[in-house]
N, CA, C and O atoms as a DFTB+ gen file, in Angstrom:
448 C
 N C O
     1  1     110.439     170.313      37.368
     2  2     109.584     169.973      38.477
     3  2     110.324     169.046      39.444
     4  3     110.092     169.087      40.653
     5  1     111.194     168.232      38.918
     6  2     111.960     167.319      39.768
     7  2     112.813     168.090      40.769
     8  3     112.876     167.724      41.942
     9  1     113.465     169.151      40.312
    10  2     114.315     169.957      41.197
    11  2     113.492     170.603      42.306
    12  3     113.900     170.591      43.467
    13  1     112.344     171.161      41.960
    14  2     111.486     171.798      42.968
    15  2     110.975     170.740      43.951
    16  3     110.969     170.967      45.161
    17  1     110.544     169.579      43.428
    18  2     110.036     168.492      44.279
    19  2     111.083     168.072      45.305
    20  3     110.765     167.873      46.477
    21  1     112.308     167.940      44.870
    22  2     113.364     167.452      45.767
    23  2     113.912     168.541      46.687
    24  3     114.294     168.253      47.821
    25  1     113.954     169.784      46.215
    26  2     114.547     170.864      47.006
    27  2     113.545     171.581      47.906
    28  3     113.875     171.951      49.033
    29  1     112.330     171.777      47.416
    30  2     111.286     172.490      48.160
    31  2     109.969     171.732      48.039
    32  3     109.051     172.203      47.369
    33  1     109.861     170.578      48.669
    34  2     108.662     169.750      48.503
    35  2     107.359     170.450      48.894
    36  3     106.309     170.142      48.329
    37  1     107.404     171.363      49.826
    38  2     106.202     172.073      50.232
    39  2     105.636     172.947      49.128
    40  3     104.428     173.178      49.074
    41  1     106.499     173.434      48.250
    42  2     106.056     174.298      47.158
    43  2     105.194     173.528      46.157
    44  3     104.364     174.122      45.468
    45  1     105.384     172.235      46.076
    46  2     104.634     171.411      45.120
    47  2     103.382     170.787      45.732
    48  3     102.596     170.161      45.021
    49  1     103.189     170.949      47.031
    50  2     102.058     170.309      47.722
    51  2     100.692     170.592      47.084
    52  3      99.889     169.665      46.974
    53  1     100.387     171.823      46.659
    54  2      99.062     172.065      46.072
    55  2      98.806     171.303      44.768
    56  3      97.656     171.136      44.360
    57  1      99.856     170.853      44.130
    58  2      99.722     170.196      42.823
    59  2      99.882     168.681      42.898
    60  3      99.781     167.984      41.889
    61  1     100.133     168.183      44.103
    62  2     100.355     166.744      44.288
    63  2      99.043     165.978      44.167
    64  3      98.021     166.375      44.725
    65  1      99.090     164.888      43.437
    66  2      97.926     164.015      43.293
    67  2      97.703     163.267      44.607
    68  3      98.639     163.106      45.391
    69  1      96.473     162.806      44.857
    70  2      96.192     162.068      46.097
    71  2      97.100     160.847      46.250
    72  3      97.554     160.261      45.267
    73  1      97.352     160.481      47.503
    74  2      98.180     159.312      47.791
    75  2      97.608     158.090      47.091
    76  3      96.392     157.912      47.026
    77  1      98.465     157.279      46.586
    78  2      98.023     156.067      45.900
    79  2      97.961     156.219      44.394
    80  3      97.938     155.223      43.671
    81  1      97.934     157.463      43.908
    82  2      97.927     157.663      42.452
    83  2      99.311     157.335      41.921
    84  3     100.311     157.880      42.388
    85  1      99.362     156.459      40.964
    86  2     100.640     156.080      40.370
    87  2     100.558     156.360      38.876
    88  3      99.919     155.621      38.127
    89  1     101.206     157.427      38.457
    90  2     101.224     157.757      37.041
    91  2     102.314     156.986      36.323
    92  3     103.200     156.402      36.948
    93  1     102.237     156.994      35.027
    94  2     103.266     156.347      34.222
    95  2     104.505     157.243      34.203
    96  3     104.390     158.460      34.053
    97  1     105.658     156.662      34.351
    98  2     106.893     157.424      34.256
    99  2     107.144     157.675      32.772
   100  3     107.336     156.740      31.994
   101  1     107.139     158.956      32.392
   102  2     107.269     159.330      30.988
   103  2     108.715     159.620      30.619
   104  3     109.494     160.137      31.420
   105  1     109.047     159.275      29.400
   106  2     110.377     159.614      28.897
   107  2     110.380     161.097      28.522
   108  3     109.319     161.708      28.388
   109  1     111.553     161.666      28.355
   110  2     111.660     163.066      27.954
   111  2     110.985     163.290      26.598
   112  3     110.357     164.325      26.374
   113  1     111.116     162.327      25.712
   114  2     110.478     162.425      24.387
   115  2     108.963     162.449      24.527
   116  3     108.297     163.234      23.852
   117  1     108.404     161.599      25.396
   118  2     106.954     161.575      25.609
   119  2     106.455     162.892      26.202
   120  3     105.404     163.395      25.806
   121  1     107.206     163.447      27.147
   122  2     106.830     164.723      27.765
   123  2     106.800     165.824      26.708
   124  3     105.855     166.612      26.664
   125  1     107.829     165.887      25.854
   126  2     107.879     166.904      24.801
   127  2     106.733     166.730      23.810
   128  3     106.153     167.715      23.355
   129  1     106.405     165.495      23.477
   130  2     105.308     165.228      22.554
   131  2     103.970     165.701      23.139
   132  3     103.171     166.322      22.437
   133  1     103.727     165.409      24.420
   134  2     102.498     165.849      25.080
   135  2     102.423     167.377      25.134
   136  3     101.370     167.963      24.885
   137  1     103.552     168.015      25.462
   138  2     103.577     169.482      25.519
   139  2     103.337     170.090      24.144
   140  3     102.601     171.068      24.017
   141  1     103.943     169.526      23.129
   142  2     103.755     170.023      21.760
   143  2     102.298     169.932      21.323
   144  3     101.832     170.742      20.522
   145  1     101.586     168.947      21.849
   146  2     100.172     168.760      21.489
   147  2      99.234     169.450      22.476
   148  3      98.016     169.291      22.390
   149  1      99.796     170.217      23.417
   150  2      99.026     170.994      24.389
   151  2      98.161     170.111      25.284
   152  3      97.030     170.470      25.614
   153  1      98.691     168.970      25.668
   154  2      97.960     168.042      26.530
   155  2      98.512     168.122      27.950
   156  3      99.727     168.128      28.150
   157  1      97.636     168.182      28.915
   158  2      98.041     168.208      30.319
   159  2      98.152     166.779      30.830
   160  3      97.424     165.893      30.383
   161  1      99.040     166.566      31.740
   162  2      99.288     165.222      32.259
   163  2      99.867     165.344      33.654
   164  3     100.392     166.392      34.030
   165  1      99.769     164.271      34.415
   166  2     100.400     164.207      35.727
   167  2     101.809     163.666      35.532
   168  3     102.012     162.633      34.893
   169  1     102.769     164.374      36.089
   170  2     104.163     163.968      35.954
   171  2     104.603     163.227      37.206
   172  3     104.469     163.740      38.316
   173  1     105.123     162.031      37.030
   174  2     105.590     161.210      38.135
   175  2     107.012     161.631      38.502
   176  3     107.902     161.622      37.652
   177  1     107.227     162.002      39.772
   178  2     108.546     162.369      40.278
   179  2     108.758     161.583      41.569
   180  3     108.040     161.778      42.550
   181  1     109.755     160.690      41.558
   182  2     110.017     159.821      42.701
   183  2     108.734     159.081      43.081
   184  3     108.186     158.334      42.270
   185  1     108.251     159.288      44.322
   186  2     107.062     158.558      44.777
   187  2     105.791     159.389      44.682
   188  3     104.776     159.027      45.278
   189  1     105.824     160.486      43.951
   190  2     104.665     161.386      43.872
   191  2     104.343     161.734      42.418
   192  3     105.207     161.690      41.542
   193  1     103.088     162.077      42.194
   194  2     102.650     162.538      40.872
   195  2     102.070     163.936      41.046
   196  3     101.356     164.205      42.012
   197  1     102.381     164.819      40.109
   198  2     101.955     166.212      40.197
   199  2     101.213     166.650      38.940
   200  3     101.561     166.269      37.822
   201  1     100.177     167.464      39.157
   202  2      99.508     168.129      38.051
   203  2     100.346     169.355      37.687
   204  3     101.160     169.800      38.497
   205  1     100.167     169.902      36.503
   206  2     100.968     171.063      36.114
   207  2     100.720     172.261      37.035
   208  3      99.570     172.653      37.227
   209  1     101.774     172.847      37.605
   210  2     101.600     174.014      38.483
   211  2     100.936     175.198      37.775
   212  3     100.254     175.990      38.425
   213  1     101.117     175.333      36.484
   214  2     100.485     176.414      35.735
   215  2      99.058     176.093      35.348
   216  3      98.455     176.819      34.557
   217  1      98.509     175.027      35.885
   218  2      97.145     174.551      35.628
   219  2      96.979     173.932      34.248
   220  3      95.864     173.576      33.866
   221  1      98.051     173.798      33.502
   222  2      97.987     173.140      32.205
   223  2      97.595     174.082      31.081
   224  3      97.453     175.290      31.266
   225  1      97.428     173.490      29.920
   226  2      97.079     174.240      28.720
   227  2      95.742     173.785      28.178
   228  3      95.354     172.625      28.319
   229  1      95.044     174.721      27.553
   230  2      93.835     174.356      26.829
   231  2      94.284     173.820      25.476
   232  3      95.446     173.984      25.104
   233  1      93.395     173.194      24.747
   234  2      93.737     172.575      23.463
   235  2      94.317     173.594      22.484
   236  3      95.143     173.239      21.644
   237  1      93.893     174.859      22.584
   238  2      94.413     175.873      21.668
   239  2      95.776     176.407      22.083
   240  3      96.324     177.283      21.414
   241  1      96.333     175.887      23.185
   242  2      97.664     176.279      23.621
   243  2      97.697     177.390      24.648
   244  3      98.771     177.740      25.136
   245  1      96.549     177.955      24.991
   246  2      96.490     179.031      25.977
   247  2      96.537     178.427      27.380
   248  3      95.887     177.419      27.656
   249  1      97.307     179.053      28.250
   250  2      97.400     178.610      29.636
   251  2      96.048     178.746      30.330
   252  3      95.399     179.787      30.225
   253  1      95.624     177.708      31.033
   254  2      94.374     177.749      31.794
   255  2      94.463     178.852      32.844
   256  3      93.489     179.568      33.075
   257  1      95.611     178.992      33.474
   258  2      95.845     180.010      34.500
   259  2      95.669     181.409      33.898
   260  3      94.995     182.251      34.493
   261  1      96.261     181.668      32.734
   262  2      96.154     182.974      32.083
   263  2      94.715     183.252      31.646
   264  3      94.237     184.381      31.764
   265  1      94.032     182.238      31.147
   266  2      92.639     182.418      30.719
   267  2      91.761     182.790      31.911
   268  3      90.931     183.694      31.818
   269  1      91.946     182.092      33.027
   270  2      91.155     182.378      34.222
   271  2      91.413     183.802      34.700
   272  3      90.476     184.494      35.099
   273  1      92.661     184.249      34.667
   274  2      92.991     185.621      35.063
   275  2      92.282     186.618      34.156
   276  3      91.760     187.623      34.639
   277  1      92.253     186.362      32.859
   278  2      91.593     187.259      31.911
   279  2      90.093     187.335      32.185
   280  3      89.498     188.408      32.076
   281  1      89.483     186.216      32.538
   282  2      88.047     186.202      32.851
   283  2      87.772     187.065      34.082
   284  3      86.811     187.835      34.088
   285  1      88.593     186.953      35.117
   286  2      88.398     187.737      36.336
   287  2      88.558     189.232      36.046
   288  3      87.767     190.044      36.526
   289  1      89.569     189.594      35.270
   290  2      89.773     191.004      34.926
   291  2      88.589     191.525      34.112
   292  3      88.136     192.650      34.323
   293  1      88.092     190.713      33.185
   294  2      86.929     191.111      32.389
   295  2      85.705     191.326      33.276
   296  3      84.976     192.304      33.108
   297  1      85.482     190.416      34.215
   298  2      84.360     190.560      35.149
   299  2      84.521     191.837      35.979
   300  3      83.548     192.550      36.225
   301  1      85.751     192.118      36.406
   302  2      86.016     193.341      37.175
   303  2      85.708     194.589      36.372
   304  3      85.143     195.545      36.905
   305  1      86.070     194.593      35.098
   306  2      85.777     195.738      34.235
   307  2      84.266     195.907      34.068
   308  3      83.769     197.032      34.020
   309  1      83.543     194.802      33.979
   310  2      82.075     194.870      33.861
   311  2      81.456     195.462      35.115
   312  3      80.542     196.282      35.028
   313  1      81.945     195.054      36.279
   314  2      81.436     195.585      37.547
   315  2      81.732     197.082      37.624
   316  3      80.861     197.868      37.999
   317  1      82.943     197.476      37.277
   318  2      83.313     198.889      37.311
   319  2      82.405     199.709      36.399
   320  3      81.958     200.791      36.779
   321  1      82.133     199.203      35.205
   322  2      81.258     199.913      34.267
   323  2      79.845     200.043      34.839
   324  3      79.239     201.111      34.752
   325  1      79.309     198.951      35.430
   326  2      77.963     199.011      36.017
   327  2      77.903     200.018      37.161
   328  3      76.940     200.775      37.280
   329  1      78.937     200.021      37.999
   330  2      78.959     200.943      39.136
   331  2      79.103     202.391      38.666
   332  3      78.480     203.294      39.225
   333  1      79.911     202.603      37.657
   334  2      80.101     203.961      37.137
   335  2      78.806     204.501      36.547
   336  3      78.558     205.706      36.594
   337  1      77.985     203.625      35.997
   338  2      76.722     204.046      35.384
   339  2      75.550     204.061      36.362
   340  3      74.469     204.547      36.030
   341  1      75.762     203.529      37.567
   342  2      74.694     203.490      38.571
   343  2      74.384     204.920      39.029
   344  3      75.268     205.776      39.024
   345  1      73.136     205.179      39.424
   346  2      72.766     206.534      39.874
   347  2      73.651     207.056      41.006
   348  3      73.953     208.248      41.057
   349  1      74.063     206.182      41.902
   350  2      74.896     206.618      43.029
   351  2      76.363     206.768      42.639
   352  3      77.145     207.345      43.395
   353  1      76.746     206.257      41.472
   354  2      78.138     206.345      41.029
   355  2      79.040     205.443      41.843
   356  3      78.564     204.567      42.564
   357  1      80.322     205.651      41.733
   358  2      81.293     204.854      42.474
   359  2      81.406     205.368      43.901
   360  3      81.381     206.578      44.131
   361  1      81.530     204.460      44.857
   362  2      81.692     204.881      46.244
   363  2      83.120     205.362      46.459
   364  3      84.005     205.101      45.644
   365  1      83.332     206.066      47.561
   366  2      84.682     206.571      47.841
   367  2      85.629     205.442      48.229
   368  3      86.847     205.594      48.135
   369  1      85.079     204.312      48.664
   370  2      85.915     203.178      49.033
   371  2      86.272     202.303      47.838
   372  3      87.073     201.379      47.982
   373  1      85.722     202.555      46.699
   374  2      85.992     201.728      45.537
   375  2      84.889     200.715      45.326
   376  3      84.183     200.334      46.260
   377  1      84.754     200.294      44.108
   378  2      83.655     199.406      43.759
   379  2      83.995     197.940      43.971
   380  3      83.117     197.149      44.317
   381  1      85.228     197.570      43.773
   382  2      85.579     196.156      43.837
   383  2      87.075     195.994      44.026
   384  3      87.849     196.930      43.827
   385  1      87.461     194.806      44.407
   386  2      88.875     194.439      44.509
   387  2      89.115     193.236      43.627
   388  3      88.305     192.310      43.604
   389  1      90.206     193.236      42.908
   390  2      90.627     192.061      42.159
   391  2      91.943     191.609      42.763
   392  3      92.914     192.365      42.785
   393  1      91.976     190.399      43.244
   394  2      93.190     189.841      43.825
   395  2      93.832     188.940      42.784
   396  3      93.333     187.849      42.508
   397  1      94.938     189.394      42.206
   398  2      95.620     188.596      41.184
   399  2      96.756     187.803      41.815
   400  3      97.894     187.833      41.347
   401  1      96.423     187.103      42.876
   402  2      97.361     186.218      43.542
   403  2      97.808     185.147      42.559
   404  3      97.022     184.718      41.715
   405  1      99.046     184.715      42.655
   406  2      99.571     183.728      41.716
   407  2      98.817     182.403      41.781
   408  3      98.733     181.688      40.782
   409  1      98.273     182.072      42.942
   410  2      97.613     180.780      43.087
   411  2      96.145     180.807      42.672
   412  3      95.635     179.822      42.139
   413  1      95.468     181.919      42.911
   414  2      94.051     181.963      42.549
   415  2      93.659     183.404      42.259
   416  3      94.295     184.346      42.732
   417  1      92.629     183.551      41.496
   418  2      92.120     184.866      41.133
   419  2      90.742     185.015      41.747
   420  3      89.911     184.111      41.659
   421  1      90.507     186.148      42.361
   422  2      89.206     186.366      42.967
   423  2      88.697     187.761      42.602
   424  3      89.481     188.664      42.311
   425  1      87.413     187.914      42.622
   426  2      86.767     189.202      42.400
   427  2      85.780     189.403      43.516
   428  3      84.872     188.591      43.700
   429  1      85.943     190.483      44.272
   430  2      85.040     190.781      45.383
   431  2      84.376     192.115      45.114
   432  3      85.048     193.136      44.970
   433  1      83.058     192.105      45.048
   434  2      82.299     193.343      44.865
   435  2      81.880     193.830      46.234
   436  3      81.158     193.127      46.941
   437  1      82.315     195.018      46.628
   438  2      81.979     195.557      47.953
   439  2      80.712     196.406      47.883
   440  3      79.768     196.175      48.638
   441  1      80.688     197.361      47.003
   442  2      79.516     198.216      46.839
   443  2      79.730     199.107      45.630
   444  3      80.849     199.263      45.141
   445  1      78.634     199.688      45.156
   446  2      78.724     200.636      44.039
   447  2      78.491     202.035      44.532
   448  3      78.525     202.981      43.745
């Protein structure tokens, strides 16, 4: 994260903590210990603190980002099934769009 912060600061902007937040500077050993225990933390780099770009981990070790993507895909499959079973069936334009953008996941239902 330090390399990205220093080389491409704009790339880290969405994960930057509000101005004035001062996190504890962690040693490499502390960072590894937190990661091993699946704990999310703000990492202090120079004068800024950042949340994990991958949205962190849940206690069971699953990425929050991956879990959210799975929920959106599941919801999309449910919408598709409902539309396929509807009396009018699926429209020629499609029932829904799933945007699996790296930053956020969205599900838009247009029509059945």
